[in-house]
C-alpha positions as CSV (number, residue, x, y, z in Angstrom):
1,X,-29.3,30.9,-27.2
2,X,-26.0,32.6,-25.5
3,X,-27.6,33.8,-21.9
4,X,-28.2,29.7,-22.3
5,X,-25.0,28.5,-23.2
6,X,-23.1,30.8,-20.7
7,X,-25.6,29.5,-17.7
8,X,-24.2,25.7,-18.8
9,X,-20.5,27.0,-18.8
10,X,-21.0,28.7,-15.7
11,X,-22.7,25.1,-14.1
12,X,-19.9,23.6,-15.2
13,X,-16.8,25.9,-14.3
14,X,-19.0,25.9,-10.3
15,X,-18.9,21.6,-10.9
16,X,-15.3,21.6,-11.7
17,X,-14.1,24.3,-9.1
18,X,-16.3,22.5,-6.9
19,X,-14.4,18.9,-7.3
20,X,-11.1,21.2,-7.5
21,X,-12.0,22.5,-3.4
22,X,-12.6,19.0,-2.2
23,X,-9.9,17.8,-3.3
24,X,-7.2,20.1,-2.4
25,X,-5.1,17.5,-1.4
26,X,-7.0,17.0,1.9
27,X,-7.6,13.4,3.2
28,X,-9.1,12.0,6.2
29,X,-8.1,7.9,7.8
30,X,-10.9,6.7,8.8
31,X,-11.0,2.9,11.0
32,X,-13.4,0.7,10.5
33,X,-15.9,-0.6,13.1
34,X,-15.2,-3.2,15.4
35,X,-17.4,-6.2,17.4
36,X,-17.2,-7.0,21.0
37,X,-14.4,-8.8,21.1
38,X,-12.6,-5.8,18.9
39,X,-12.0,-7.9,15.6
40,X,-12.7,-5.5,12.5
41,X,-16.1,-5.6,10.9
42,X,-16.1,-3.3,8.4
43,X,-12.2,-1.9,6.3
44,X,-10.6,1.1,7.5
45,X,-10.6,3.8,4.5
46,X,-9.2,7.2,3.7
47,X,-11.9,10.1,2.2
48,X,-10.9,12.8,0.1
49,X,-12.0,16.1,1.3
50,X,-12.9,17.6,4.9
51,X,-15.8,15.8,4.8
52,X,-18.3,13.0,2.9
53,X,-17.6,9.4,2.1
54,X,-18.0,10.2,-1.4
55,X,-14.6,9.7,-2.4
56,X,-12.9,6.6,-0.3
57,X,-10.8,4.5,-1.0
58,X,-11.4,0.6,0.8
59,X,-8.9,-2.3,0.8
60,X,-10.5,-4.8,-1.6
61,X,-11.2,-7.8,-0.2
62,X,-14.3,-10.7,0.1
63,X,-12.5,-12.8,3.4
64,X,-10.8,-9.8,5.1
65,X,-11.7,-6.4,6.9
66,X,-8.5,-4.2,7.1
67,X,-10.5,-2.0,9.7
68,X,-7.2,-1.6,12.4
69,X,-4.9,0.6,12.8
70,X,-4.7,2.6,9.5
71,X,-2.2,5.0,8.4
72,X,-1.2,7.1,5.8
73,X,1.4,9.4,4.8
74,X,2.5,11.8,1.7
75,X,5.1,9.9,0.0
76,X,6.0,11.7,-3.6
77,X,4.6,13.7,-5.8
78,X,3.1,12.3,-9.3
79,X,1.6,14.4,-12.0
80,X,2.1,17.3,-9.5
81,X,-0.3,15.6,-7.2
82,X,0.4,13.3,-4.2
83,X,1.3,9.9,-3.7
84,X,0.5,8.1,-0.5
85,X,1.0,5.4,0.9
86,X,-2.0,3.8,2.7
87,X,-2.1,0.4,4.9
88,X,-4.7,-1.0,7.4
89,X,-4.7,-4.4,9.3
90,X,-7.2,-7.2,9.9
91,X,-6.9,-9.7,12.8
92,X,-9.2,-12.6,13.7
93,X,-7.9,-12.2,17.1
94,X,-5.2,-14.4,17.0
95,X,-1.6,-14.7,17.0
96,X,-1.2,-13.2,13.1
97,X,-2.2,-10.3,11.5
98,X,-2.1,-9.0,7.9
99,X,-2.1,-6.2,6.4
100,X,-3.4,-4.3,2.9
101,X,-0.5,-2.1,1.6
102,X,-1.5,0.3,-1.3
103,X,0.0,3.6,-3.0
104,X,-2.8,5.8,-3.9
105,X,-2.6,8.4,-6.4
106,X,-5.6,11.2,-6.6
107,X,-7.3,10.8,-10.1
108,X,-10.4,12.8,-11.1
109,X,-11.3,13.4,-7.1
110,X,-10.8,9.8,-6.0
111,X,-8.5,7.5,-5.0
112,X,-6.5,4.9,-7.5
113,X,-4.1,2.2,-5.6
114,X,-0.7,2.0,-8.6
115,X,0.1,-1.6,-6.9
116,X,-1.0,-5.0,-7.4
117,X,-2.7,-6.3,-4.4
118,X,0.1,-6.5,-1.5
119,X,-1.0,-8.1,1.7
120,X,1.9,-9.0,4.5
121,X,1.4,-11.0,7.4
122,X,3.1,-9.6,11.2
123,X,6.1,-11.2,10.5
124,X,6.9,-9.2,7.6
125,X,9.0,-6.1,6.4
126,X,8.5,-3.6,3.8
127,X,10.6,-0.1,2.6
128,X,10.2,2.3,-0.1
129,X,13.7,3.1,-1.6
130,X,14.3,6.0,-4.0
131,X,16.5,4.6,-6.3
132,X,16.6,7.2,-9.3
133,X,18.4,5.1,-11.5
134,X,15.4,3.0,-11.6
135,X,12.3,4.7,-11.0
136,X,11.2,8.4,-11.0
137,X,9.0,7.2,-7.7
138,X,10.3,5.7,-4.4
139,X,10.1,1.5,-5.5
140,X,8.3,-0.9,-2.7
141,X,10.4,-3.8,-0.9
142,X,8.7,-6.4,1.0
143,X,9.8,-9.2,2.7
144,X,7.3,-11.9,4.2
145,X,8.0,-15.0,6.3
146,X,8.2,-18.4,4.3
147,X,6.6,-21.2,6.8
148,X,7.8,-24.3,6.5
149,X,5.8,-26.7,8.2
150,X,7.3,-29.9,6.9
151,X,10.5,-28.8,8.3
152,X,8.6,-27.8,11.7
153,X,9.3,-24.8,11.8
154,X,7.3,-22.9,14.7
155,X,5.1,-19.3,13.8
156,X,7.3,-16.8,15.3
157,X,11.3,-18.8,14.4
158,X,13.9,-18.4,12.0
159,X,12.5,-18.7,8.4
160,X,13.5,-17.8,4.6
161,X,11.6,-14.8,3.4
162,X,9.9,-13.6,0.1
163,X,10.9,-11.1,-1.1
164,X,9.1,-8.7,-4.0
165,X,10.2,-5.7,-5.5
166,X,7.5,-3.3,-7.2
167,X,8.6,-0.7,-10.0
168,X,7.0,2.6,-10.9
169,X,6.8,2.0,-14.8
170,X,5.6,5.5,-16.2
171,X,4.2,3.8,-19.6
172,X,0.9,2.8,-18.1
173,X,1.2,4.9,-14.9
174,X,0.9,1.7,-12.8
175,X,3.3,-0.5,-10.2
176,X,5.2,-3.9,-11.6
177,X,6.2,-6.3,-9.7
178,X,10.0,-6.7,-10.8
179,X,11.4,-9.3,-8.5
180,X,10.1,-12.0,-6.5
181,X,12.6,-14.4,-4.8
182,X,13.2,-16.5,-1.4
183,X,16.0,-15.6,0.4
184,X,18.7,-18.6,1.0
185,X,19.6,-17.5,4.4
186,X,16.8,-18.1,7.7
187,X,16.3,-15.0,9.3
188,X,15.1,-14.3,13.0
189,X,11.5,-14.3,13.6
190,X,9.6,-12.4,16.4
191,X,10.4,-14.9,19.3
192,X,14.1,-13.7,18.6
193,X,13.8,-10.0,17.3
194,X,11.2,-6.9,18.5
195,X,11.0,-6.5,14.4
196,X,11.4,-8.3,11.0
197,X,15.1,-7.0,9.9
198,X,15.6,-8.7,6.3
199,X,15.5,-6.1,3.3
200,X,18.9,-4.1,5.1
201,X,20.7,-7.5,4.4
202,X,19.2,-8.4,1.4
203,X,19.4,-4.9,-0.1
204,X,22.9,-5.8,-2.5
205,X,21.3,-8.8,-3.7
206,X,18.2,-7.0,-4.7
207,X,19.8,-4.2,-6.2
208,X,22.5,-6.7,-8.4
209,X,19.2,-8.5,-9.4
210,X,17.4,-5.2,-10.4
211,X,20.4,-4.4,-12.1
212,X,21.2,-7.7,-14.2
213,X,17.5,-7.7,-15.3
214,X,16.8,-11.1,-13.0
215,X,13.3,-10.3,-11.9
216,X,12.1,-14.1,-10.9
């Protein structure tokens, strides 16, 4: 009886140590497959471990395969584990692109996205700001263009932008959207600028809203 108990305990220890060995902070970024026109047919993945695809995160979508330009980087530590920013892009071959943004925590040998769904067009900007007075983890701030077709705006012209801020809530262990508003000012699009630059100019407004609790 004692021998059987010891064997069960040994098997459990080997299972746990095997999982820990697999997940020791190693990860691999795998691009999606594309068709003959270069359009993604399958989404990109980020996988834990040096091999295998059992412990992977894939951007969820029923409509888009976010298979292009996958990127990952460690941005913070949470409970002693890596918090990883992972982005991947979809393009249907036209002038527009859509990117999925995720903040991933390693939990029990798997990735868990701590953000709600965050998808940004190619006329957008996002940044991670360290604001320790509001959050122990970096906050995610995004700006994406508002296309006013009634005003005759063209795709890459000047636009107003929707600004969103996501802040980590330690009570539930996830990021929540804390701020959303549309800028009063119009900012240059990609016809007039090599990149979208909105957030630095809007930072005083964003911080004032956060300080005053104006979350919408």
